[in-house]
N, C-alpha and C positions, 0 to 999 in steps of 0.2 A: 504494500500500500504506500502510495506517495504522500508524504506529509507536505501540506501547503500551508504556509504561514504568510505573514505580511510584515512590512516595515512599519513599525509603530511610530518611531521617531528617528530623525536624523540629527546628530549632535556635533557641534563644532565649537571651537574656542580659539583664543590667542595663545594657547599653551597651558591654560589653567583649568581647574575644575571648580564648579561644575561646568560642563559643556552645555551650551544653549541649543534648543531645538530650532531647526529651520525646515522649510517646506520641501526643498529639493537641492540637489548638488550633483556635480560631476564627480564620478569616481574614476581616478586615474591610477596608473601603476603605483603611485606614491600615496594613494588614499583619497580622502575627500578634498576637493580643490580649495575649499574655504577653511580647512582645519589646520591648526598648528599643534605641535607636540611640545610638552614641557621639557623633556630631556631627549634632544635629538640623538645623542650617542646611544641611548638604550631603546628608544621608541621609533626609530626610523629604519628605513630599508624595506625592500620588497616583501620580506617575510612577515613584517608587522605593519603593513600598510593600513589595515583596518582593525579596530577593536569592536567586538560584538558582544551584546548581552541580551538576556531574555526578560521580557516584561513580566512573565509569570514568576520568574525567580525574584525579581524586584518586589512584586506584590507579596510573595511569601515572606521575604525578609522584612517588609513593612509590618506584616502580621506578627512577626517576632519582636517588633518594637524598634527596628532599625529605621533611622530617618533617611534612608536611601530613596532616590527617585530617578527616573530616566535622565541620563546624562551626568548624574552626580559621581559616578565611578569612572568617568572618562571614556565611556564607550561611544563610538561613532554611530553605530546603528543599534537601536533597541528593537528587537524582533519579537513578534507575538505569534502564537499558534504553532511553534516549532517545538518538538520534543527535545528539550535541551540535552538530555542524556544521549541523544543520537548525534550531537554535534561534537565530534572528536577530531583529533589530528588526522588529516587526510580527507575529511569529509568535504565535499564540494556543494556549494549552494548557488543556485541560479536566482538572480534578483532582477525582477522586471523582465524586459525583453532581451537585453543585451549583456548584462553583467554576470560574470561567473567568477566566483572566488573559491579559494581552498583554505581550510583551517590549517594553520601551521604550528600552533602552540597555545598553551594556557597562560594567561596573564598573571604575573606575580603581583599581588597588591602592594602598593607603596603608601607612604605616609600622607601623600596628597589627598587620599580618599578616606582618611580616618573619620572625617565628619559625617560620613554616610552610615556609620556603624555605632550602635549603642556600646558605650564603654570603649570605643575606639578599636573594637575587635575586627581588624581587617582580615584576620585569618578565616573569617566566615566565608570568604570568597576565594580561598587559597586551595587550589586543586589537590595538593598533597594532604591537607588535613580534612577537607570537605569535598571529596570527589563529586563532580556534577554541578557544582555551584560556581565555578570559575567563569570569568569573562574569557573570551578567546581572541587570538590574533588570526588574521587571514591575509593571504597574498591575493592580488588581483590578477586573474588570468585573462579576463576580457573586460575592459573598462566600459563605462557608459553613464547615462544619467539615472539617478535614483530619486524617487519621489515617495513621500509618505503614502502608505497604502499599497505600494508595489508588492506583488506576490513574491514569496520566497519559497523555493522548492529544494529539498535535499535531493541531489542527483546522484550521489554516490560517495 
């Protein structure tokens, strides 16, 4: 069965968090055209062009009392309707008509996102201690324009 989700929010910033939502953006080999990263030495390059997270995970964390919200953890795309446990290294996602990305790794939480977690517990989204709750990095295989509401399909 094919899982079809959607882009809930597109998030950009000048290198800080939280990232702010916008309606659409161009996704290039380097990521969202309007976005800047806070630490280019660690957060740039083709293998970490995009950071993705799940709206459903954000809502579950809010129920636990964490003040997290879309964009507050620095993700570029907040997705909804995707089984997050199916998003693993090597997974490919088709976004909209043209975009194809491949998951390359799990994001290690940094001190910049501490405000999104009760008691500052950023390990709540650390893959090693809480598998399945991490944000993920992706490389862009086919660039294009992304819009809020675009379909997201796990292709393999």
